C-alpha distance (Angstrom), angle and dihedral (degrees) to the residues before:
residue distance angle dihedral
M1 . . .
D2 3.81 . .
I3 3.80 103.1 .
S4 3.81 93.1 -173.2
A5 3.83 88.4 84.6
F6 3.84 88.8 68.6
F7 3.83 93.9 57.9
E8 3.78 134.3 81.8
P9 3.78 111.8 -143.5
L10 3.79 116.9 -117.0
D11 3.80 125.0 -108.1
D12 3.78 104.2 -100.9
G13 3.81 91.3 -156.6
K14 3.81 92.9 57.4
L15 3.78 93.3 47.6
Q16 3.82 90.5 55.0
S17 3.81 93.5 48.7
S18 3.82 92.5 110.3
Q19 3.81 115.4 91.6
N20 3.74 91.0 -149.8
K21 3.78 108.6 104.4
H22 3.84 97.0 178.1
P23 3.81 110.0 142.4
L24 3.82 92.7 -130.3
I25 3.76 100.4 56.7
L26 3.76 111.3 108.4
G27 3.79 92.2 -118.1
K28 3.82 87.3 67.4
I29 3.83 94.2 44.4
I30 3.79 105.7 42.2
R31 3.77 114.2 90.2
A32 3.81 101.3 -133.6
N33 3.78 129.8 -163.9
T34 3.79 104.4 -121.9
A35 3.79 132.9 155.1
R36 3.84 88.6 -108.9
K37 3.83 99.0 46.6
G38 3.82 100.4 30.1
F39 3.75 128.7 -146.6
P40 3.85 110.7 -26.0
E41 3.77 123.3 -114.4
L42 3.83 111.8 -112.8
K43 3.75 99.0 -157.5
D44 3.83 96.7 105.5
V45 3.80 98.2 23.6
D46 3.82 123.6 120.0
I47 3.79 101.0 179.7
A48 3.80 130.2 28.1
I49 3.79 125.0 -163.7
V50 3.78 113.3 -140.9
G51 3.81 119.4 -170.4
V52 3.79 119.6 -160.5
N53 3.81 119.8 -154.9
E54 3.80 95.9 -162.9
D55 3.82 133.3 113.0
R56 3.84 105.3 150.5
G57 3.76 88.2 105.1
T58 3.76 91.7 63.5
Q59 3.76 121.9 88.0
E60 3.75 103.0 -167.1
N61 3.83 105.1 10.7
E62 3.79 104.1 65.2
G63 3.77 109.7 163.1
C64 3.79 97.8 51.9
A65 3.79 88.9 109.1
L66 3.82 87.2 78.2
A67 3.82 94.4 59.3
P68 3.83 102.9 96.1
D69 3.76 98.6 70.5
Y70 3.80 92.6 45.7
V71 3.82 89.7 54.6
R72 3.77 92.1 46.8
K73 3.82 90.5 53.6
H74 3.80 88.9 65.3
L75 3.77 99.7 30.1
Y76 3.81 93.5 57.6
R77 3.79 90.1 55.1
L78 3.84 95.4 57.6
Y79 3.80 122.1 96.9
Q80 3.73 120.8 -112.3
G81 3.81 99.3 -113.5
P82 3.80 128.1 -151.7
F83 3.77 95.9 -32.6
A84 3.80 139.5 75.9
A85 3.80 101.5 -116.3
R86 3.77 121.2 -150.1
I87 3.76 100.1 -172.1
A88 3.83 135.0 154.6
D89 3.76 129.0 -166.2
L90 3.81 108.4 -149.3
G91 3.79 94.0 -170.2
N92 3.77 127.5 -125.9
I93 3.77 126.2 -35.3
R94 3.77 107.4 -125.8
A95 3.80 118.9 -120.3
G96 3.76 108.0 -106.2
D97 3.82 126.6 -133.5
K98 3.76 85.2 -96.4
V99 3.77 128.4 26.2
S100 3.81 88.1 -117.3
D101 3.81 87.8 62.2
T102 3.79 89.0 58.3
Y103 3.79 90.5 48.8
F104 3.80 89.6 52.0
A105 3.84 91.4 50.8
V106 3.80 92.6 49.9
K107 3.85 90.9 46.9
K108 3.81 93.3 51.4
A109 3.79 95.5 42.4
V110 3.83 94.0 48.4
A111 3.80 92.1 45.0
Q112 3.76 92.7 54.6
L113 3.82 91.2 47.1
L114 3.80 90.6 51.4
E115 3.79 91.1 48.5
Q116 3.80 88.7 54.4
K117 3.81 91.9 48.5
V118 3.83 91.2 -112.6
T119 3.81 117.1 140.7
P120 3.81 111.8 -133.0
V121 3.82 119.4 -143.7
I122 3.81 106.4 -161.6
I123 3.84 118.5 -156.0
G124 3.80 126.3 -175.8
G125 3.76 141.6 23.3
G126 3.77 129.4 62.0
Q127 3.77 126.2 -51.7
D128 3.82 89.2 -97.8
I129 3.84 85.0 84.5
T130 3.82 84.8 75.3
Y131 3.78 87.0 75.2
A132 3.83 91.8 58.4
N133 3.79 89.2 46.6
Y134 3.79 89.5 52.5
Q135 3.79 90.6 50.6
A136 3.77 90.4 59.5
Y137 3.81 89.3 66.1
E138 3.77 89.5 49.7
S139 3.78 90.5 59.3
L140 3.83 87.2 54.3
G141 3.84 91.9 48.7
Q142 3.79 91.2 -123.4
I143 3.81 123.6 147.5
I144 3.77 108.2 -140.7
N145 3.80 147.0 -176.6
I146 3.78 121.3 -127.4
V147 3.78 126.3 -154.5
S148 3.78 119.0 -167.5
V149 3.80 123.4 -167.5
D150 3.82 99.2 -153.8
A151 3.80 141.8 134.4
R152 3.86 87.3 -135.0
F153 3.81 137.2 38.9
D154 3.83 96.3 -128.9
I155 3.81 94.3 -140.1
G156 3.78 107.8 151.6
L157 3.84 112.3 -145.8
Q158 3.80 99.4 -165.5
K159 3.81 116.8 91.0
G160 3.74 120.7 -130.8
E161 3.80 95.6 26.4
N162 3.76 119.7 146.1
L163 3.82 115.2 -115.8
H164 3.79 113.3 -83.4
H165 3.78 139.4 153.0
K166 3.80 95.1 -83.6
N167 3.82 97.6 52.0
Y168 3.80 104.9 32.7
L169 3.78 92.3 112.9
S170 3.79 94.4 56.4
T171 3.81 87.6 49.1
I172 3.79 89.0 55.5
L173 3.81 92.1 46.4
T174 3.84 92.5 52.8
H175 3.78 96.4 40.3
K176 3.79 114.5 116.2
P177 2.97 125.9 -112.2
N178 3.80 93.1 30.5
Y179 3.77 120.1 -143.6
L180 3.76 98.9 174.1
F181 3.82 116.7 110.5
N182 3.79 99.6 170.7
Y183 3.76 140.6 2.7
A184 3.82 124.6 -162.9
N185 3.76 128.0 -173.4
I186 3.79 120.3 -153.2
G187 3.80 120.0 -159.8
Y188 3.80 106.1 5.4
Q189 3.76 117.1 170.5
T190 3.82 112.4 -138.7
Y191 3.82 96.0 -141.8
F192 3.79 88.8 60.0
V193 3.81 94.9 49.7
D194 3.77 130.0 76.7
Q195 3.83 112.5 -126.2
D196 3.79 89.8 -130.7
A197 3.77 87.5 60.7
I198 3.78 91.6 52.5
E199 3.80 89.9 51.1
L200 3.82 90.2 49.3
M201 3.81 89.4 54.0
E202 3.75 89.5 54.1
K203 3.82 93.8 47.4
L204 3.81 91.1 51.0
Y205 3.85 89.8 48.4
F206 3.81 89.9 -121.4
D207 3.78 123.8 151.0
A208 3.78 123.9 -113.5
Y209 3.81 124.1 175.6
R210 3.80 122.1 -168.4
L211 3.79 120.1 -130.3
G212 3.80 92.1 -112.4
V213 3.80 93.4 51.5
V214 3.80 90.6 48.2
R215 3.77 95.3 49.7
K216 3.79 92.7 45.2
N217 3.77 92.9 65.6
M218 3.81 115.2 10.1
E219 3.79 92.3 177.8
E220 3.84 89.0 69.3
V221 3.81 88.0 60.7
E222 3.83 90.5 67.3
P223 3.83 99.3 75.4
I224 3.84 89.9 43.7
V225 3.75 90.7 56.2
R226 3.84 92.3 39.7
N227 3.81 88.6 62.8
A228 3.82 93.2 59.1
D229 3.76 128.2 101.7
L230 3.78 91.2 -176.7
L231 3.84 127.3 28.7
S232 3.80 120.4 -163.8
F233 3.82 116.1 -167.0
D234 3.82 118.7 -162.3
L235 3.81 105.7 -163.2
S236 3.80 90.9 -148.6
S237 3.83 85.3 76.4
I238 3.83 87.2 73.9
R239 3.77 117.8 82.0
Q240 3.83 115.0 -96.8
S241 3.79 93.5 -118.3
D242 3.85 89.3 61.7
A243 3.83 98.8 33.9
P244 3.82 113.8 21.1
A245 3.84 96.8 162.7
N246 3.80 98.1 103.2
T247 3.78 134.3 78.3
N248 3.81 88.5 -138.7
A249 3.80 94.6 50.1
S250 3.84 113.5 139.0
P251 3.79 135.0 -157.7
N252 3.81 88.6 -120.2
G253 3.79 127.4 57.3
L254 3.75 142.6 89.2
Y255 3.75 121.6 -28.5
G256 3.78 117.2 -118.7
E257 3.84 91.0 -110.8
E258 3.83 90.1 53.6
A259 3.82 91.3 50.3
C260 3.81 88.9 52.4
Q261 3.79 90.8 49.5
I262 3.79 92.6 52.5
V263 3.77 94.2 50.9
R264 3.79 90.5 46.6
Y265 3.79 88.1 56.5
A266 3.82 87.0 50.5
G267 3.80 90.9 52.4
M268 3.80 91.3 50.8
S269 3.80 93.2 53.4
D270 3.82 112.5 102.2
K271 3.79 88.4 -156.8
L272 3.80 100.2 54.2
S273 3.76 112.0 95.2
S274 3.85 106.2 169.6
I275 3.80 139.1 24.7
G276 3.79 134.5 -174.0
F277 3.82 134.3 -162.4
Y278 3.79 112.5 -156.7
E279 3.82 145.7 175.5
L280 3.83 98.3 36.2
N281 3.78 106.2 150.3
P282 3.84 112.5 -168.8
A283 3.83 90.9 -161.1
F284 3.79 89.9 72.8
D285 3.83 98.4 35.4
T286 3.77 107.9 115.8
G287 3.79 108.2 -148.6
E288 3.84 88.4 -12.7
Q289 3.77 87.0 -78.7
T290 3.81 95.9 149.9
A291 3.78 93.0 47.1
H292 3.76 89.1 53.0
L293 3.82 91.3 48.4
V294 3.81 91.9 51.1
A295 3.79 89.1 49.9
Q296 3.78 89.2 55.1
M297 3.81 90.9 45.3
I298 3.79 88.9 55.7
W299 3.77 89.2 48.5
Y300 3.84 89.9 53.5
F301 3.78 89.6 48.6
M302 3.79 89.5 53.9
D303 3.78 91.0 47.4
G304 3.85 90.5 53.0
Y305 3.79 91.2 45.7
Y306 3.77 92.7 55.9
H307 3.78 91.0 48.6
R308 3.80 95.9 55.6
K309 3.80 113.9 140.0
N310 3.80 97.8 -151.1
D311 3.76 91.5 -134.6
L312 3.81 100.1 128.5
P313 3.85 103.3 147.9
D314 3.79 121.1 -130.5
K315 3.81 136.9 -171.5
Q316 3.84 89.8 -74.2
I317 3.81 91.1 63.0
K318 3.81 91.9 111.1
E319 3.79 90.5 66.5
S320 3.82 94.7 38.5
E321 3.74 121.4 114.2
S322 3.81 91.8 -160.8
F323 3.82 93.2 77.0
I324 3.79 136.5 58.4
K325 3.82 111.9 -137.5
Y326 3.82 122.0 -143.8
V327 3.82 120.4 -173.4
V328 3.79 117.6 -157.5
S329 3.80 124.5 -166.6
I330 3.77 114.7 -156.0
R331 3.83 119.0 -154.7
D332 3.80 114.8 -108.0
F333 3.79 90.8 5.9
Q334 3.83 120.0 112.1
N335 3.79 96.3 -150.3
K336 3.75 127.4 72.0
I337 3.74 115.9 -144.4
N338 3.76 119.3 -131.0
F339 3.78 116.7 -150.5
Y340 3.78 124.2 -168.4
K341 3.78 126.0 -161.5
S342 3.75 121.3 -163.6
K343 3.79 116.8 -126.0
K344 3.81 89.1 -153.7
S345 3.80 101.0 53.5
S346 3.83 106.1 7.2
R347 3.84 87.9 -123.8
W348 3.79 120.2 145.7
W349 3.79 136.4 -132.1
M350 3.80 131.5 178.8
E351 3.82 127.2 -151.7
V352 3.82 119.2 -127.3
P353 3.82 115.5 -159.8
C354 3.77 109.5 -108.3
P355 3.84 122.7 -169.8
P356 3.85 110.7 -109.2
N357 3.79 91.9 -119.5
L358 3.85 90.4 58.8
Q359 3.76 99.8 40.8
R360 3.78 94.6 90.9
K361 3.79 92.4 49.3
Y362 3.81 94.0 45.8
N363 3.79 99.8 31.8
R364 3.78 90.9 133.7
Q365 3.81 95.9 46.8
F366 3.78 112.5 56.3
L367 3.83 94.9 68.5
V368 3.79 99.8 71.4
P369 3.83 123.0 -164.8
C370 3.77 111.1 -120.9
S371 3.81 141.3 157.1
Y372 3.75 136.8 -112.7
K373 3.83 85.8 -99.8
D374 3.81 89.5 65.4
Y375 3.77 90.5 52.0
E376 3.83 90.1 50.1
E377 3.85 90.2 51.4
A378 3.78 90.7 52.6
C379 3.79 90.6 49.8
Q380 3.80 86.9 55.1
N381 3.84 90.9 55.4
E382 3.79 93.5 -101.8
I383 3.81 120.6 128.8
P384 3.84 108.4 -129.3
E385 3.80 111.3 -116.0
K386 3.82 92.8 -131.2
W387 3.86 89.7 55.3
W388 3.82 92.3 48.5
Q389 3.80 93.9 48.7
V390 3.77 92.9 54.7
Y391 3.84 93.7 40.5
Q392 3.87 90.3 57.2
K393 3.81 89.9 58.1
F394 3.83 91.0 56.6
V395 3.75 100.2 46.9
């Protein structure tokens, strides 16, 4: 399928608005889809920017469809950094006659990018676009993990509702066939979350990390993000003083620097293959502050991407010389836990026993990213929570 038909070319004049003609600013490096240049070739591209002009799936944040060009204005003025970027900007996906048409276009575009080993960076629209992103993996037959940075869980409780930005997760959970193995929320704020939803997370053995826990030790966020195939970032998870461009913005939330750190972790993950930034509403963006922040977040994602270590373990890890293996026996527990530490990056993984008949289906799931803290817990006869969550899904 020719995905170029889904995209609106960018305004060449707006892209050249910066007076800086330095050859290393991103505006000079990114291969943009314009009427003059045409749709870019993807042969040698690592990352593709995908704008989405759609906000009919938002209930209270109409206007977020306009976000992509505001982000580009600031992104194109940033310098490349210590990496040789190979980035294309495909333009903006046109809003379809129905919102489902837009979802279809996002699904097809992202699926083709994934097939070509290109990482899509989605900008614009509500977080309901995450569902279309998820469907792209379904078309590839790939079971995935989703990480959402969000102050809420977005689990709609009313039956029969159309898909929107506050119920997209429940739509994913009920979708058949289901290709979701694990979901993790980073930064939820308890006063925004129904207690029944928290209990549902526990019953499904999903991971949810309160804002205070996240901010207390940002390094522990890294293995959570490293386990994701898809990361969905709701900008309302950032405090209003740092990112005002959202009708659901709150006084509390992540700082801008913390948001940049999270997406840099995402970029460094060899497993992560798509990321989306949602809910930016230019109508509320004082001085275009949020658009500028998202541009910097994308820069940090790129920086992480070009510092990947290529040390994602696989089922042959037991014979690999690139990892150090540690075996921990836990008192009164029948299973030993195998830990693996990468010699390249010093990052940790732990092996969760998976029944032989499920290993082919879950071949990317039973080696779980963890931290040295998890290894320490096991050495103190405590089963790491991440290990236990995954183990329960196999038994």
